[in-house]
C-alpha positions in Angstrom: -9.7 1.6 5.3 -12.4 4.2 6.5 -15.6 4.0 4.7 -15.8 6.4 1.5 -12.2 6.6 1.2 -11.7 4.7 -2.2 -10.5 7.6 -4.2 -7.5 8.2 -1.8 -6.8 4.6 -1.8 -6.7 4.4 -5.5 -4.3 7.5 -5.7 -2.2 5.9 -3.4 -2.0 2.5 -4.8 -2.0 3.4 -8.4 -0.2 6.7 -8.7 2.4 6.2 -5.9 3.0 2.5 -5.6 2.5 1.8 -9.4 -0.2 -0.9 -8.9 -3.4 -1.5 -11.2 -6.8 -1.5 -9.8 -8.6 -4.7 -10.2 -12.5 -5.2 -10.2 -14.2 -6.5 -7.1 -16.9 -9.3 -7.4 -20.1 -7.4 -7.7 -21.2 -9.0 -4.2 -18.0 -7.7 -2.6 -18.2 -4.3 -4.4 -21.4 -3.6 -2.6 -19.6 -3.4 0.7 -17.1 -0.7 -0.5 -13.4 -1.0 -0.7 -11.2 -1.8 -3.7 -8.3 -4.1 -4.9 -5.2 -3.8 -6.7 -2.6 -5.8 -8.4 1.2 -5.8 -9.5 2.6 -8.9 -11.0 1.5 -11.9 -8.8 0.6 -9.8 -5.9 -2.9 -8.4 -4.9 -3.8 -6.1 -2.1 -7.4 -6.1 -1.1 -8.5 -3.1 1.0 -11.9 -3.6 2.9 -14.0 -1.0 4.6 -14.5 -0.9 8.3 -16.9 1.4 10.1 -14.9 1.7 13.2 -11.4 1.8 11.5 -8.2 1.8 13.3 -5.1 1.5 11.2 -2.6 -1.4 11.4 0.6 0.1 12.7 2.5 -3.1 13.7 0.8 -5.8 11.6 1.7 -5.0 8.0 2.2 -6.7 4.5 5.8 -6.8 3.2 6.1 -6.3 -0.7 9.3 -7.4 -2.7 10.0 -4.5 -5.0 11.9 -4.9 -8.2 11.7 -0.9 -8.7 12.5 -0.1 -5.0 14.8 2.9 -6.0 12.4 4.2 -8.3 9.6 4.1 -5.8 11.3 6.7 -3.7 10.9 9.3 -6.4 7.3 8.9 -6.4 7.2 9.0 -2.5 9.0 12.3 -2.7 6.7 13.6 -5.3 3.7 12.7 -3.3 5.1 13.4 0.2 5.1 10.0 1.5 7.5 9.6 4.5 10.1 6.7 4.2 11.6 5.1 7.3 14.7 3.1 6.1 15.2 0.2 8.2 18.8 -1.3 8.8 18.1 -4.1 11.5 18.6 -7.0 9.0 22.2 -7.2 7.6 22.1 -7.3 3.7 18.6 -6.5 3.3 17.5 -3.2 1.9 14.1 -2.3 3.2 11.9 0.4 4.6 8.6 1.1 5.9 5.8 3.7 4.5 2.4 4.3 5.6 -0.7 4.5 3.3 -3.0 7.4 3.5 -4.9 5.7 6.2 -2.1 5.0 8.5 -1.5 1.3 7.7 2.1 0.2 7.8 3.7 -1.4 4.5 7.2 -2.7 4.4 9.1 -2.4 1.0 11.9 -4.8 0.5 14.5 -4.2 -2.4 14.5 -7.3 -4.8 
């Protein structure tokens, strides 16, 4: 993520995706960025001075509350791109505030 954008990351990961922020080790916290968790899944966002969003490579998150997330997305202006190219798999793609692609798969 871009430098100094931790608050935007927090809003998105906590308020939109429903994750909880987790503390970074003190030595890592000096570099900026932040970390989040939901169940056994953790996402760590690091800071890059010359940031470019990951539009192709992406994490895929299996979501037990898949349909509920769409309400949060609508409330927060997040665009959802449904994917139907894998039979019998309900999934979609969203983008974080920095343009990084995230795949969501219904559990």
